[in-house]
Each structure stands twice: as C-alpha cells, then as structure tokens.
N, C-alpha and C positions, 0 to 999 in steps of 0.2 A: 647114604643120604641122597635124597632126591634133589636134583638140581632144579632150581626155579628159573624159569625163562620168562623174561618180560615180553609181553605181547606188544608188538609195535602196531600202532594204528595204520590201517591201510592208507596209502598215499593216493589222494584224489587229485587228479590233474584237471584243471579248468582250461577248457579250450580258449584260445585267444580270440578276442572279439574281432569280428571282421570290420572293415571300414564302414560298411553300411550300418551295422549295429551302433558303432560310435557316432555316426552321423545322426541316426534316429534319436539317440539319447541326448545329443546336443540340441537337436531341434525341439525335443520335448521340454528341455529345461528353458529354452528361449520362449517357447509357447506359454509355459507356466509363468515366467516373468512378465510377459506381455499381458497375459490374462490378469495377473495381480495388479499391474499398473492401470489397466482399463477399469477394473473393479474399484480401485482407489479413486480414480477420477469420477466414476459414477457415484460413489459414496459421498465425495466432496460436493458434487453438484446437487445430489438429492438431499443431503443434510445441511444445505446452506442456511436455512432458517434457524437451525440450532447451533451449528458449528461456528458460523461467522460471529455472532454475539459473544460466544464463550471465548473464542480465540482473541477477539478484540479486548475482552475483559482481562485475559491473561497478559496480553501485551501492555495494556494500561496499568495493570498491577505491577508488572516489572518496572515500568517507568516510575510509579509511585512508591515502590518499595523503600527507597531511601527515606522518604517522608514518613512512611509507616514505621520504619526502624527507629527513627528519631523520636517519634511519639511513644513507642513502646518502652522507652527508658523511664517514662513517667506514668503511663497508664497501661492497662492490660491490652493484649493483642486484639481481642474482639472489639474493644472500645476504640483502639487506634484505627482499625479497619473501618469502623462505622464513621469515624471522624473524617477519614480520607474520602469516603463515598459522599458524605455530606458536602465537603469542600468541592468535590468534583461536580456534584449537582448544582452547587452555588455558581460555579464557573459557567456551566452549561446554561443555567437559567439567566445569568447576567448577559451571556452572549445572545440568547434568544430575545431577551428584552431590548437589547441594543439594536438587533437586526430587524425586529418586527416593524417598527414605525417607518424607517427609511425604505424597507422592502415593499411595504404596502404602497408607499408613494410611487415607487418605480414600477410596481405591478400595474397600477392604474395608468401609467404612461406607456405601457407596452403597445397599445394600438397606435399611439403617436409615433413610437419608434418604428413600427411596422410601416406606417404611411410614409415616413421619411425615407426608409429604405426603398420603398416602391418608387418614390419620387426620384431618388438618385439612380435607380435602375432604369427609369424612363429616360433620364438625361444621358445615360450611357447606352441607350438603345441603338443609337447610330453605329456604335462600335460593334454591337452584336449583329446588326443588319449587315454591316460590311463583312463580318466573319461568315454570316449566312450566305451572302452572295459568293464569296470565295469558295465556300463548301459546295454550293450548287454548280459552280464552274468545274470544280474538280470531279464531282460526281458525274456531270454531263460528259466530261472527257472519258471517264472510266466506264460510262454506259450505265450508271445507276441513277437512282432517284435520291434527291437531297431532301432531307426533312430534319428540321431542328425544332424540337418541342420541349417545353419546360412545364412540368406539372407540379403544382404547389398544393399540398394537402393542409387544410386548415382544420385541425382537430383540437378539442378541448380536453385537458387532463384533469379537470376538477372531479369528474366521476371516478377516474382511476385512483386519484389520491384518496377520495372518500372510501373506496373499496379496500385500499391497502392500509388505511389508518389502524384498524384493530391489530393486524399482524405486526405493524411497526411498533405499536405500544407494547405488544407481547415481547418483541425482541429487545426493546429498551429495558423492560422489567428483568428479562433474563440476563442482560448485560450487567445491570446494577447488582443483581443477586450474585452472579458469578464473580464480579469484582470484589464484593464484600467477603465471600467465602474464600476466595483465593488469597486475599491479603490476610485474613484471620488465620488461615491454616497453612500458609506457605512453608513455615518451618517444619510442621509435622509431615507435610508432603515430601519435603527433602529428606527428612529422617526415615520415612517409610521406604523411599527409593533406595537410600543408602543401605538400609538393612537387607535389601535383596542382593547386594553385592557380597560375595563370599570371600574374596581375596582383598588384601589391603591395597594392592595396586588398583583394582577396579573401583574400590571405594574412593581412593584418592582422585582417580580420573573423573568419576561421576561428580564428586564435590567440586572439582575445578570446572567441570562442565556447567553446573548450576551457577557458580560464581561468575564465569565469563559471560554466560547468556544474560544474567541480570545486569552485569556491568556494561556490556555492549549496548543493550536495548535502552537502559536508563540513561546512559551517557549520550547516546545518539538522539533520543527523543527529547531530553531536556535541552541539549544544545540546539537542536532544530527549533524547539519552541522559542528559545531566546532569539535565534536568528530570524524566525518568521515574525516575531513581535517587532524587531527592528525594521524588517521589510515592510510590514503593515504600517508602521508609523511614518516611514519615508514615503510610502505610496499615498497616505492620507495628506501629507504635507504637499506632495507634488500636485495632487488633484485640487487642493485648496489654492495653490499658486496659479493653476490653470483656470480657476473659476468654475470647476465642476461642482454641481450641487451635491450635498451630502458626502463630503470627502471622507468622513469617518467610516461610512459604510464600505467604501472601496478599500480602505485600509484594512478593515476587519475581514473583508472577503479575500484580499490578498494573503492575509495571515492564515486563514483556514485552508485555502486551496494550495498553498505552497507545501503542505504536508504530502501531497500526492506529486511525486517528482514527475517531470516532463509534462504530464497531462494537466496538472493544476495550473501552471503558468500559461499553457496554451488556452485553457478555458477562460482564464482571467483576461487574456488579451482579446478574445472574441467578445467577452462581455463589455469591455471598454470600447470596442468599436461601436456597439449599440449605444453606449453612453455618449460617445462623440456624435452619433447621428441625432440624438435627442437634444444635444446642447448647441451645436453649431450647424451652419448651413454649407459653408464652403468645404470642398473635399480636403484641402490640406489640413484644416483645423480639426476635421473629424478624427484624424489619426493621431492627434497630439496625446490624448490620454494613454492610448496603447503604446505609443513610442516612449513616453515617460516611464511607464511601468516596465516595459521590456528592458530599458536601459538600467533601471534599478535592479531588476532580476538578474541581468547579466553580471552586474557588479557583485551581487550576493552569491551567485553560483560560481563565478570565476575567482573571486578574491576572498570574500568573507568566510564562506563555508569551508574551503580547503584550509584556511588558517585556523579556524576554530576546532574542527573535528577531523581534519586531514591527518594529523599525527596519531590520533587515537583510533579512529575507525576509517579505514580506507577500503572501498569496495570497487571491484571492477565494473565500469559502466555497462559493459555488455551483459554481465550477470544481473545487474540491477534492472536493465531493460527486460531481460527474459523473465525475471521474477515478477516485475510489474505487469507485463503482458499476460502471464499465466494466471495470476491471481485476480486480475480484473476480468479475464475471460471466465473464471470459475465463479467468483463471488461479487463482481461488479465494483461499486465504489468502496465497499468495505474491504475488498481484496486489495484495492489500490492503497489503502491506509496500512494494510498488514504486509505488503510486499517486502519492504526493506527490513522491518523487524524480523520477519520470517527468515530472510536471508542472513541476518546477523545471528539468529539462533542456530541456523543450520551450520554456519561457520564455527560457532562455539562448539557444537557437537563434533564436527569433523576435526577441529583443531585438537581436541582432547582425545578423540578416538584413535587418531593417527598422529601422535605428537611428533614423531621423527620426520614425517613427510611435510607437515605444515610448519614446523619450526624453521625450516630453511627458507621458506617463501617470504617471511617477514611482511605478510600482507596486513596484519593487524598487531598492534602492540598494546599490552596492558602492563601496568606496574606489577613488579614481582611482589607476591604476598606469600607469607608462610602459612601453611595449613596445619 
C-alpha cells in the first residue's frame, strides 16, 4: 500500500515592521481622522440651511413626543402629529402677535435711545479725555505717538432682512414639515433602526438609547420652559414695579432668550441698558432694569434650575460651554438653541454604548424601566 503524506503548506515568515513603518501607519491613521473631522465641519457649515431646521425639528419633536404619545391613544399618529404642529404654530403665532406691537413702538424709539447714549457719552467725555492725556504721556515717554480714535459705523439692516426673508421662509417650511413627519413616523424610524441590530444585546442598547435621548431632551426642555416662564413673569413684574414701559414685552423677551444659556441673559442685560437709557436720565437709574433682571436670573440659575432639573439632568458646565461655543460658531442662533439638546443626546448615546464606563460616573440618573 502506498503511504499518503499530507503536504504541509510552506511557512511564510513576515518580517517585523520597523519603527518607521509603524510611525508612518500611525501618522496615516491620524491624518485620516483629522481629514474626516475637517470634512464633517465643512459639511455642517455648508449644509446649515438644510441641517439646522431639520435638527431643530427633531429636537422639538423629542420635546413634544409625550404630547403626541398622549394624543395617539385617541387618534391616529398622523393626526396627532398634525395636531401638535398646529398647536406649535398657534404658540408661535401668539408670541409674534404679542411681540409685534411693543417691538414696533420700541423700534421707533431706537433713534431716541441712540441720542441718549451719545449724550451720556458726551457727559463722560472728560473721563475719556483724561485717559487720552495719560496715554499721550505714556507714549511720549516711550517715544511713540498717541492716538485714540473711535469709529462708529451707521448701517441699516432693512435691505439685508428683505434679502434673507425668502430663505428664512423656506427654512420655516422645512422645519414644520420635518417636525410633522418626525412625529408621525418616529415609531417606524425606531423599529427600522432596531431591525438593523442583529444581536439581542445591541437591540436592547439601541432601544435604551432611543428611550434615554427622548427622556433627557423632553425632560430638560419642558422643565426649562416652565422655569423660563416663571423668570419671564418675574421680570415683567419687576419692570412694572420700576415703571418701565411695556413690561410684558421684557418678560416675554427674558422667557425666549433664557433658552440660550450664558449668551441669552447677557443679551437681555444689554437690551435693558438701552431701555434704561430711554426711560431715565440719571446714571444710577439707568442700570436699575438690568440690575433687577440679573438678580432674578441669578436666583433662577443658582437655586431654581438646580432644584428642578439638577437631580435628573446634570451637565458639566465646561462641556456645556464648549457645546454652546461650537454650535453657535457653526450654525449661529439656531446652534445656540440646539447646543444643550445635542449634548444630552450625545450623553444618551455614550451612556448606552459604554454602559460600564458611564454607570460609575452617576452624571445623569433616569428611573429604571423594564424593556
């Protein structure tokens, strides 16, 4: 009998990579990552007109999803989504109607406010002249020339607003359409995403990811809406007690601007300085509206907000600041509204993608639910 010998495959030895080859591969990977980040930033910037309204609609839909879910117990999902959109339009229309008349009055008073500001600047001219004399002496000692100039550009934005009006209307229509379709199809979107998960563990994590993102955003935005309403009412009462004209307008403005953390209160304080200039003549009284608002805002930020949402949604202020700066840089005012919701959604994704690492941090707590 013939003996059968099994042919062994030849052993191929791979030469060990040199340090230069490993360094080149690491550099190539880092270059690919940096290129991808730059491409993402360019896509976000270039697609702002489309992405910003759609993302704002998704965040608004997450906030309104409890209302839509309650309506779906009695009516179909499409009709519930249409009802939520109509209610949202009613709120926006009511706000515009309430804002239009007082804003038109104060818009007509803008020249008066500007003249008052110039008058106060002229009164403080001696201070600036003194500073200018000190500067000239310092420059003379240093051997340079002193020069202090202030250039004020007086430009009108009416033409710019008229140019941007069609694009703004298109974005509003895109926002409303995206809001409707997201609310009407959010359950099917979730089912479609879950069907792409092959293992039971991945489906469970994805389901929890959807649940946490919806819970975080809806809880945060609804709580902030109630808090902002209280701050707006308190601001209106304070302006009324101080004798500021149209106190309801400043309460509504405080309610709206407080959605943008850090920047909104700062903008409101600057606006109230102009209101003080148009209302009083003496410098101490000019700052009374701003001081009253900042006092109320400090109470809201330091005591009310931590008590209402501090136990359920706690975010690192540094990450909030970074998110706010980044999204305002990319998308402007719309990015300021989306900064904190995006941060909450990102936390919901990371929390469920890496449950062991995030569970020990206890940064955010949600009630346990069975899936």
